C-alpha positions as CSV (number, residue, x, y, z in Angstrom):
1,M,10.4,19.0,3.2
2,T,6.9,20.0,2.3
3,S,4.1,18.3,4.4
4,N,1.0,16.7,3.1
5,L,-1.1,19.3,5.0
6,A,0.7,22.1,3.3
7,L,-0.1,20.6,0.0
8,V,-3.7,19.9,0.9
9,E,-4.4,23.4,2.1
10,G,-2.4,25.1,-0.8
11,R,0.2,26.7,1.5
12,A,3.5,27.8,0.0
13,P,6.2,25.2,0.6
14,V,8.3,25.8,3.7
15,T,12.0,26.0,2.9
16,M,13.4,26.1,6.5
17,S,13.7,22.6,8.0
18,K,11.5,21.6,10.9
19,A,14.6,21.3,13.1
20,A,15.7,24.9,12.2
21,R,12.2,26.3,12.9
22,F,12.2,24.6,16.3
23,R,15.6,25.9,17.1
24,E,14.4,29.4,16.2
25,M,11.4,29.0,18.5
26,L,13.7,27.8,21.3
27,T,16.2,30.6,21.1
28,Q,14.1,33.6,20.2
29,S,13.4,36.2,22.9
30,S,9.6,35.8,22.9
31,L,7.7,33.0,24.7
32,D,6.3,30.3,22.5
33,F,3.8,27.4,23.0
34,I,3.5,23.9,21.7
35,M,0.6,21.5,22.0
36,E,0.3,17.8,22.8
37,A,-0.6,15.3,20.1
38,H,-0.6,11.5,20.1
39,N,-1.3,10.4,16.5
40,G,-1.5,11.8,13.0
41,L,-5.0,13.1,13.3
42,S,-4.4,15.0,16.6
43,A,-1.2,16.4,15.2
44,R,-3.1,17.8,12.2
45,V,-5.6,19.4,14.6
46,V,-2.7,21.1,16.5
47,E,-1.3,22.5,13.3
48,E,-4.7,23.5,12.0
49,T,-5.3,25.4,15.3
50,G,-2.3,27.6,14.7
51,F,0.4,26.2,17.1
52,S,4.0,26.6,16.0
53,G,5.0,23.1,17.1
54,I,3.8,19.8,18.5
55,W,4.7,18.0,21.8
56,A,4.6,14.2,21.1
57,S,3.8,13.2,24.6
58,G,5.0,9.8,25.8
59,L,2.0,9.6,28.3
60,S,-0.5,10.4,25.5
61,M,1.0,8.0,22.9
62,S,1.1,5.2,25.5
63,A,-2.5,5.9,26.6
64,A,-3.6,5.9,22.9
65,L,-2.0,2.5,22.6
66,G,-3.8,1.3,25.7
67,V,-0.7,0.8,27.8
68,R,1.0,2.5,30.8
69,D,3.5,5.3,30.6
70,N,6.3,3.0,31.9
71,N,8.0,2.1,28.6
72,E,5.4,-0.6,28.0
73,A,5.2,0.7,24.4
74,S,8.4,-0.1,22.7
75,W,10.5,2.6,21.2
76,T,9.9,1.2,17.7
77,Q,6.1,1.4,18.3
78,V,6.6,5.0,19.3
79,M,8.6,5.6,16.1
80,E,5.7,4.3,14.0
81,V,3.3,6.8,15.6
82,L,5.8,9.6,15.2
83,E,6.2,8.8,11.5
84,F,2.5,9.2,10.9
85,M,2.5,12.5,12.9
86,S,5.5,13.9,11.0
87,D,4.0,12.9,7.6
88,A,0.7,14.5,8.5
89,T,2.1,17.9,9.5
90,S,4.5,20.7,8.4
91,I,5.3,22.1,11.9
92,P,8.2,20.9,14.1
93,I,7.7,18.1,16.6
94,L,9.4,17.8,20.0
95,V,9.4,14.2,21.1
96,D,9.1,13.0,24.7
97,G,12.0,10.5,24.5
98,D,11.6,9.3,28.1
99,T,15.1,8.3,29.3
100,G,16.5,7.8,25.8
101,Y,15.3,4.1,25.9
102,G,18.6,2.9,27.4
103,N,22.2,4.0,27.6
104,F,24.3,6.2,25.2
105,N,24.1,3.5,22.5
106,N,20.3,3.5,22.5
107,M,20.4,7.3,22.5
108,R,22.5,7.6,19.4
109,R,20.3,5.2,17.5
110,L,17.2,7.1,18.7
111,V,18.6,10.4,17.4
112,K,19.3,8.8,14.0
113,K,15.8,7.3,13.7
114,L,14.2,10.6,14.7
115,E,16.1,12.6,12.1
116,Q,15.1,10.0,9.5
117,R,11.5,10.9,10.3
118,D,12.0,14.6,10.1
119,I,11.5,15.1,13.9
120,A,12.9,18.4,15.1
121,A,13.9,17.7,18.7
122,V,13.9,15.2,21.5
123,C,13.5,15.7,25.3
124,I,15.1,13.1,27.6
125,E,14.7,12.9,31.4
126,D,17.3,12.1,34.0
127,K,15.6,9.0,35.5
128,L,16.2,5.3,35.2
129,F,15.1,3.0,32.4
130,P,12.3,1.8,32.4
131,K,10.9,5.1,33.4
132,T,8.0,5.8,35.7
133,N,5.7,8.7,35.1
134,S,6.7,11.7,37.2
135,F,3.2,12.1,38.7
136,L,3.2,8.5,40.1
137,G,4.5,7.9,43.6
138,S,6.8,10.1,45.6
139,A,10.6,10.4,45.3
140,Q,12.0,8.5,42.3
141,P,15.6,7.5,41.7
142,L,17.5,9.8,39.3
143,A,20.1,8.8,36.8
144,D,23.8,9.3,37.5
145,I,24.8,12.7,36.3
146,D,27.9,11.6,34.4
147,E,26.0,8.7,32.7
148,F,23.2,11.1,31.6
149,C,25.7,13.6,30.3
150,G,27.2,10.8,28.2
151,K,23.8,10.3,26.6
152,I,23.5,14.0,25.8
153,K,27.1,14.1,24.3
154,E,26.5,11.0,22.2
155,G,23.2,12.3,21.0
156,K,24.8,15.6,19.9
157,D,27.7,13.8,18.3
158,S,25.3,11.6,16.4
159,Q,22.9,14.2,14.9
160,R,23.4,15.0,11.2
161,D,21.4,18.2,11.2
162,D,23.1,20.9,13.3
163,N,19.7,22.3,14.2
164,F,18.4,19.1,15.7
165,S,17.8,19.9,19.4
166,I,18.2,17.8,22.5
167,I,16.4,19.1,25.6
168,A,17.5,17.8,29.0
169,R,14.6,17.3,31.5
170,V,15.6,17.8,35.1
171,E,13.6,15.8,37.5
172,A,15.3,16.9,40.8
173,L,12.4,19.2,41.9
174,I,9.6,16.7,41.1
175,S,11.5,13.9,42.8
176,G,12.1,16.0,46.0
177,W,15.9,16.4,45.6
178,G,15.7,20.2,46.0
179,M,16.8,23.4,44.1
180,D,20.5,23.0,44.5
181,E,20.5,19.6,42.9
182,A,18.3,20.8,40.1
183,L,20.7,23.7,39.3
184,R,23.7,21.4,39.6
185,R,22.2,18.9,37.2
186,A,21.0,21.6,34.8
187,E,24.5,23.1,34.6
188,A,26.1,19.7,33.9
189,Y,23.6,18.9,31.2
190,H,24.1,22.4,29.6
191,R,27.9,21.8,29.6
192,A,27.4,18.4,28.0
193,G,25.6,20.1,25.1
194,A,21.9,20.2,25.9
195,D,20.2,22.8,23.8
196,A,17.7,23.7,26.5
197,I,16.7,22.7,30.0
198,L,13.2,21.5,30.8
199,I,12.5,22.0,34.5
200,H,9.6,20.0,35.9
201,S,7.5,20.4,39.0
202,K,4.3,18.9,40.3
203,V,3.3,21.5,42.9
204,S,0.2,23.6,42.1
205,D,1.9,27.0,42.2
206,P,4.8,28.2,40.0
207,G,7.1,29.1,42.9
208,E,9.6,26.3,42.3
209,I,9.7,26.9,38.5
210,L,10.1,30.7,38.8
211,G,12.7,30.3,41.5
212,F,14.7,28.0,39.2
213,A,14.4,30.4,36.3
214,K,15.7,33.3,38.5
215,E,18.7,31.3,39.7
216,W,19.4,29.9,36.3
217,G,19.7,33.3,34.8
218,N,18.9,32.2,31.2
219,R,22.2,30.4,30.7
220,A,20.3,28.3,28.2
221,P,16.6,28.3,27.1
222,V,14.2,27.0,29.7
223,V,11.2,24.9,28.8
224,I,8.3,24.2,31.3
225,V,5.2,22.0,31.5
226,P,2.6,23.8,33.6
227,T,0.2,20.9,33.9
228,M,-0.1,21.3,37.7
229,Y,0.3,25.1,38.0
230,Y,-2.1,25.7,35.2
231,A,-3.7,28.8,36.7
232,T,-0.6,30.8,36.3
233,P,-0.9,33.7,33.8
234,A,1.5,33.3,30.8
235,Q,2.8,36.8,31.5
236,Q,4.6,35.6,34.6
237,F,6.5,33.1,32.5
238,R,7.4,35.8,30.0
239,D,8.7,38.0,32.9
240,H,11.0,35.2,33.9
241,D,12.5,34.6,30.4
242,I,10.8,31.2,29.9
243,S,11.4,30.2,26.2
244,L,8.8,27.5,25.6
245,I,5.7,26.2,27.3
246,I,4.4,22.7,26.6
247,W,0.7,22.0,27.0
248,A,1.4,18.4,27.7
249,N,-1.6,16.0,27.6
250,H,-4.8,17.9,27.1
251,N,-5.8,16.6,23.7
252,M,-5.6,13.1,25.0
253,R,-7.5,13.9,28.2
254,V,-10.3,15.7,26.4
255,A,-10.6,12.9,23.9
256,I,-11.1,10.4,26.7
257,Q,-13.9,12.5,28.2
258,A,-15.6,13.1,24.9
259,M,-15.5,9.4,23.9
260,R,-16.9,8.4,27.3
261,D,-19.7,10.9,27.1
262,V,-20.7,10.0,23.5
263,S,-20.3,6.2,24.1
264,R,-22.5,6.4,27.2
265,E,-25.2,8.4,25.6
266,I,-25.4,6.1,22.6
267,F,-25.4,3.1,24.8
268,E,-28.2,4.3,27.0
269,S,-30.4,5.9,24.3
270,E,-29.8,3.2,21.6
271,S,-29.8,6.2,19.2
272,L,-27.4,8.6,17.5
273,L,-30.0,11.4,17.6
274,G,-28.7,13.1,20.7
275,V,-25.0,13.2,19.7
276,E,-25.0,13.8,15.9
277,E,-25.3,17.5,16.1
278,R,-22.4,18.0,18.6
279,I,-19.7,15.8,17.0
280,S,-17.5,16.3,14.0
281,S,-19.0,15.4,10.7
282,V,-17.5,12.7,8.5
283,K,-16.8,15.5,6.0
284,E,-14.5,17.1,8.6
285,V,-12.6,13.8,9.0
286,F,-12.1,13.6,5.3
287,E,-10.9,17.2,5.2
288,L,-8.4,16.6,8.0
289,T,-7.0,13.5,6.4
290,G,-6.6,15.1,3.0
291,N,-9.2,13.3,0.8
292,A,-9.5,16.3,-1.6
293,E,-5.8,16.1,-2.4
294,L,-6.1,12.4,-3.0
295,A,-8.9,12.9,-5.4
296,E,-6.9,15.4,-7.4
297,A,-3.9,13.1,-7.4
298,E,-6.0,10.2,-8.6
299,A,-7.2,12.3,-11.5
300,R,-3.6,13.2,-12.4
301,Y,-1.9,9.8,-11.9
302,L,-4.3,6.9,-12.1
303,P,-5.0,5.4,-15.5
304,S,-8.6,5.9,-16.5
305,R,-10.7,2.8,-16.1
306,D,-13.3,4.4,-18.4
307,A,-15.7,5.1,-15.6
308,G,-17.8,6.9,-18.2
309,Y,-19.3,3.6,-19.3
310,K,-22.7,2.5,-18.2
311,S,-23.9,-1.1,-18.2
312,I,-27.1,-2.7,-19.2
313,V,-27.6,-6.2,-17.8
314,L,-30.3,-8.4,-19.4
315,A,-31.8,-10.5,-16.6
316,A,-35.5,-11.0,-17.4
317,S,-35.5,-14.8,-17.9
318,R,-36.4,-17.5,-15.4
319,G,-33.9,-20.2,-16.2
320,A,-36.1,-23.2,-16.5
321,G,-33.2,-25.5,-16.7
322,L,-32.5,-24.9,-13.0
323,G,-35.9,-26.4,-12.1
324,S,-37.3,-25.7,-8.6
325,L,-34.3,-23.4,-7.8
326,T,-36.0,-20.7,-9.8
327,D,-39.5,-21.2,-8.5
328,D,-39.3,-18.0,-6.5
329,I,-36.3,-16.1,-8.0
330,P,-34.9,-15.5,-11.5
331,K,-31.8,-17.4,-12.3
332,C,-29.6,-14.3,-12.1
333,M,-30.3,-14.4,-8.3
334,I,-29.2,-18.0,-7.9
335,D,-26.7,-18.3,-5.1
336,V,-23.2,-19.0,-6.4
337,R,-20.8,-19.7,-3.5
338,G,-22.5,-17.3,-1.1
339,Q,-23.5,-14.5,-3.4
340,P,-26.2,-14.0,-6.0
341,L,-24.9,-14.4,-9.5
342,L,-26.0,-10.9,-10.4
343,R,-24.3,-9.4,-7.4
344,R,-21.0,-10.9,-8.5
345,Q,-21.4,-9.4,-11.9
346,I,-22.3,-6.0,-10.5
347,S,-19.3,-6.0,-8.2
348,M,-17.0,-6.8,-11.1
349,L,-18.4,-4.0,-13.1
350,N,-18.0,-1.6,-10.2
351,D,-14.4,-2.7,-9.6
352,A,-13.7,-2.0,-13.3
353,G,-15.0,1.6,-12.8
354,V,-18.4,1.0,-14.2
355,Q,-20.7,2.4,-11.5
356,D,-23.9,3.1,-13.6
357,V,-25.5,-0.3,-13.8
358,T,-29.1,-0.9,-15.0
359,V,-30.7,-4.3,-14.8
360,V,-33.6,-5.3,-17.1
361,R,-35.9,-7.4,-15.0
362,G,-38.8,-9.7,-15.9
363,Y,-39.5,-13.0,-14.1
364,K,-40.0,-12.5,-10.3
365,K,-38.7,-9.0,-10.8
366,D,-39.1,-7.9,-7.2
367,A,-36.4,-10.3,-6.2
368,I,-33.9,-8.1,-8.0
369,D,-33.6,-5.2,-5.6
370,F,-30.0,-4.0,-5.1
371,P,-29.7,-0.4,-3.8
372,S,-26.9,0.5,-6.2
373,I,-28.6,-0.3,-9.5
374,G,-31.2,1.2,-11.8
375,V,-33.9,-1.1,-13.2
376,R,-36.1,-1.4,-16.3
377,D,-38.9,-4.0,-16.5
378,N,-39.8,-6.2,-19.4
379,D,-43.2,-7.3,-18.3
380,D,-43.6,-9.3,-21.5
381,F,-40.6,-11.5,-20.8
382,A,-42.5,-14.7,-21.2
383,E,-43.6,-13.9,-24.8
384,T,-40.5,-12.0,-25.9
385,K,-36.7,-12.5,-26.2
386,E,-33.6,-10.6,-25.3
387,L,-33.9,-7.8,-27.8
388,Q,-37.2,-6.7,-26.3
389,S,-35.4,-6.5,-22.9
390,L,-32.7,-4.4,-24.5
391,A,-35.3,-2.2,-26.0
392,C,-36.7,-1.6,-22.5
393,A,-33.4,0.3,-21.8
394,R,-33.4,2.1,-25.2
395,D,-33.1,5.4,-23.5
396,L,-29.7,4.4,-22.1
397,L,-28.2,3.9,-25.5
398,N,-27.0,7.5,-25.6
399,G,-23.3,7.0,-24.8
400,S,-20.6,4.4,-24.2
401,C,-22.0,1.3,-22.6
402,L,-21.7,-2.4,-21.9
403,V,-24.4,-4.9,-22.6
404,S,-24.3,-8.3,-20.8
405,Y,-26.4,-11.3,-20.0
406,G,-27.2,-11.6,-16.3
407,D,-26.4,-15.3,-16.0
408,I,-22.8,-15.3,-16.9
409,L,-19.6,-15.7,-14.9
410,F,-16.2,-14.5,-16.3
411,R,-12.8,-13.4,-15.1
412,P,-12.1,-9.7,-14.3
413,Y,-9.3,-9.5,-16.8
414,M,-11.8,-10.1,-19.6
415,L,-13.8,-7.1,-18.7
416,D,-10.6,-4.9,-18.3
417,A,-9.4,-6.0,-21.8
418,L,-12.8,-5.3,-23.3
419,L,-12.9,-1.8,-21.8
420,R,-9.5,-1.1,-23.4
421,A,-10.5,-2.5,-26.8
422,E,-10.9,-0.1,-29.7
423,G,-13.9,-0.2,-32.0
424,D,-17.4,1.1,-31.9
425,I,-19.0,-2.4,-31.4
426,V,-16.9,-5.1,-29.7
427,I,-18.1,-8.5,-28.6
428,V,-16.2,-11.2,-26.6
429,A,-16.0,-14.6,-28.1
430,D,-14.5,-17.9,-26.7
431,A,-12.1,-19.3,-29.3
432,L,-12.0,-22.6,-27.4
433,W,-15.8,-23.1,-27.5
434,Q,-15.5,-26.7,-28.5
435,D,-13.6,-27.5,-25.3
436,R,-16.4,-26.1,-23.1
437,E,-18.6,-28.5,-21.3
438,Q,-22.3,-28.4,-22.3
439,S,-24.6,-30.2,-20.0
440,S,-28.1,-29.3,-21.2
441,E,-29.4,-31.3,-24.1
442,G,-30.1,-29.3,-27.2
443,L,-28.8,-26.0,-25.7
444,V,-28.4,-23.4,-28.4
445,R,-25.0,-21.8,-28.5
446,D,-24.3,-18.3,-29.8
447,L,-21.7,-19.3,-32.3
448,V,-19.8,-16.7,-34.3
449,S,-17.8,-16.7,-37.5
450,C,-15.0,-14.2,-38.0
451,D,-12.7,-12.9,-40.7
452,R,-9.6,-14.3,-38.8
453,A,-9.2,-17.3,-36.6
454,F,-7.8,-17.0,-33.1
455,S,-4.0,-16.8,-33.0
456,T,-1.6,-17.6,-30.2
457,D,1.0,-15.1,-31.7
458,F,1.1,-12.4,-29.0
459,L,2.5,-10.0,-31.7
460,D,-0.7,-10.4,-33.7
461,D,-2.8,-7.5,-32.7
462,D,-4.6,-6.9,-35.9
463,P,-8.4,-6.5,-35.3
464,V,-10.7,-9.4,-35.8
465,H,-14.2,-8.7,-37.3
466,L,-17.5,-10.6,-37.1
467,T,-18.9,-12.1,-40.3
468,G,-21.9,-13.9,-38.8
469,A,-23.6,-14.9,-35.6
470,G,-26.2,-17.2,-34.1
471,A,-28.3,-19.6,-36.2
472,S,-26.6,-18.6,-39.4
473,V,-23.3,-20.0,-38.3
474,S,-22.7,-23.8,-38.4
475,P,-20.3,-25.5,-36.0
476,E,-18.0,-26.3,-39.0
477,D,-17.7,-22.6,-39.8
478,A,-17.6,-21.3,-36.3
479,S,-14.6,-19.3,-35.0
480,G,-15.9,-19.1,-31.5
481,E,-18.9,-18.6,-29.1
482,W,-20.2,-15.3,-28.1
483,I,-20.2,-15.2,-24.3
484,G,-22.9,-12.6,-23.8
485,L,-20.7,-9.5,-23.3
486,L,-20.8,-6.5,-25.7
487,K,-19.2,-3.1,-25.6
488,L,-20.5,0.0,-27.5
489,S,-18.9,3.3,-28.0
490,E,-21.1,6.4,-28.2
491,A,-21.3,5.9,-31.9
492,G,-21.8,2.2,-31.5
493,A,-24.7,2.7,-29.0
494,A,-26.3,5.1,-31.5
495,L,-26.1,2.4,-34.2
496,V,-27.6,-0.3,-32.0
497,G,-30.4,2.1,-30.8
498,A,-31.3,2.9,-34.4
499,E,-31.3,-0.8,-35.4
500,L,-33.6,-1.6,-32.4
501,D,-36.0,1.2,-33.7
502,A,-35.9,-0.4,-37.2
503,M,-36.7,-3.8,-35.8
504,A,-39.5,-2.5,-33.8
505,A,-40.9,-0.9,-36.9
506,D,-40.7,-4.0,-39.0
507,G,-42.0,-6.3,-36.3
508,S,-38.9,-8.4,-35.7
509,L,-37.9,-7.0,-32.3
510,A,-40.1,-9.0,-30.0
511,N,-38.6,-12.4,-31.0
512,G,-35.2,-11.1,-31.9
513,E,-31.9,-12.1,-30.2
514,I,-28.7,-10.2,-30.0
515,P,-27.0,-12.3,-32.7
516,D,-29.9,-11.2,-35.0
517,L,-29.0,-7.6,-34.2
518,L,-25.4,-8.2,-34.9
519,N,-26.1,-9.8,-38.3
520,R,-28.3,-6.8,-39.3
521,L,-25.5,-4.4,-38.4
522,I,-23.0,-6.4,-40.5
523,A,-25.4,-6.5,-43.4
524,G,-25.7,-2.7,-43.1
525,G,-22.0,-2.3,-43.6
526,H,-21.0,-1.7,-40.0
527,K,-18.0,-3.4,-38.5
528,V,-18.4,-5.5,-35.4
529,Q,-15.0,-6.3,-33.7
530,V,-14.3,-9.5,-31.9
531,Q,-12.1,-9.9,-28.9
532,Y,-11.1,-13.6,-28.4
533,I,-10.8,-15.3,-25.0
534,T,-9.8,-18.9,-24.3
535,G,-12.3,-20.4,-21.8
536,Q,-12.6,-19.4,-18.2
537,W,-16.2,-18.3,-18.4
538,L,-19.6,-19.9,-17.8
539,D,-23.2,-19.3,-18.4
540,I,-25.4,-20.8,-15.6
541,D,-28.1,-22.9,-17.2
542,D,-28.5,-25.9,-14.9
543,V,-27.3,-27.4,-11.6
544,L,-24.2,-28.8,-13.2
545,D,-23.2,-25.3,-14.2
546,L,-23.5,-24.3,-10.6
547,A,-21.0,-27.0,-9.7
548,R,-18.6,-25.8,-12.4
549,A,-18.8,-22.3,-11.1
550,R,-16.2,-23.2,-8.5
551,N,-13.6,-23.4,-11.2
552,I,-14.4,-19.9,-12.5
553,L,-14.4,-18.3,-9.0
């Protein structure tokens, strides 16, 4: 199995299983070391540092979950943590399996679930369930030898990978039962099938451990945890044929100290200035969690949402039909169920992959001040119409783009379908325009006529083309109503830009509307494609429209 980290860092895939690599570490003649981790991130740090394996510490995982090391974290919760750790790394993991979480039956299920998660080995200790951490209290009761041997036998019988290792942790020394009892138990566990013996001690010198190793005579690999006798040089352990050293809880302990120090300094100073230079950057977090690989995968596998499009939103008008609601803000900034109308449209554009959004402002322009947008200003908004606003963004008509009114609400699927539509110039028209409520007296609608009426035949995907728009179209001849949403390819944007220049030259730009532009394009022999929708949109012109917005949202 190849890990995510190996893929992220471009390593060659590892063909030997994690269990086989751990078994090799355990049985080779040289001393090896593994380091504690307690979640996916710390496991990655251990591998990045260069360790050959990971110790998934029960104490550390419990502490990271905020509970005591007394089996207060259920074994299924531990399994979830282990799954993240295993997925995040390519080196083998030895799990602190406490007492096996019960009797032989629990043990065999534990082995099955560990192998499913590509865990290389488990260490179980000969104490009673629920366990108590070895460093708490004095003498602790130990498990019956025969019962513990049964767990080992069942675990070995249950494993599917011959290289999966079960390490028996002998607690006789740490519980005060003496050397003879430690050797008796180690021999029984070895005969039951344990792949190695972990001998534990809580005295501050290595005398007990080295004495055990001498008496044991390397009958099976010996694993130690020098947390208390930490000052002992590693060479002494090599001289006594120790196979594996576990650095048991140090990543968790240093994390606690670092979090306390940083939290205290930020709390007291009310500033990040003193800590920013000595903590990991956000970039390092992204690197550890493999964001670069995700970006590459997204480019390979995600369908393009045409993020190359830019958007021009025409939002210069006041919206007189809204009365006093627009005394201080333009109508695009009217609150619609907790958000400005314009903010909703920008969010929808962003969700569709359109990140480059420019808003053409006019009335109360300073009220439009979102950090994620560009702006152009039509300071003559009171004396001009929408084509003058579009001309204010003439420089943006140099590639694929969307043009929309700033006072419309519509469903996301309409935008997605528009972005997928073919054609250099495509507008969205409501085929059910006659069913749409119209509250304002004398409100002018942007009616359109087309070469083909709307069809409910889902097999009918032939393109529909515009034949007329705006005042030139009577209700009797109308095929739909333009909703204020237009898509331009690079070629289409060039055509629109050239037509704006022509209108500026002949004096028709200032009082022109987009339907006028569309009619000129058609007259010039250019095709304007129509994409039909059936309701589910709204332009906000008065207070009744604000009430109707609930149905759209």
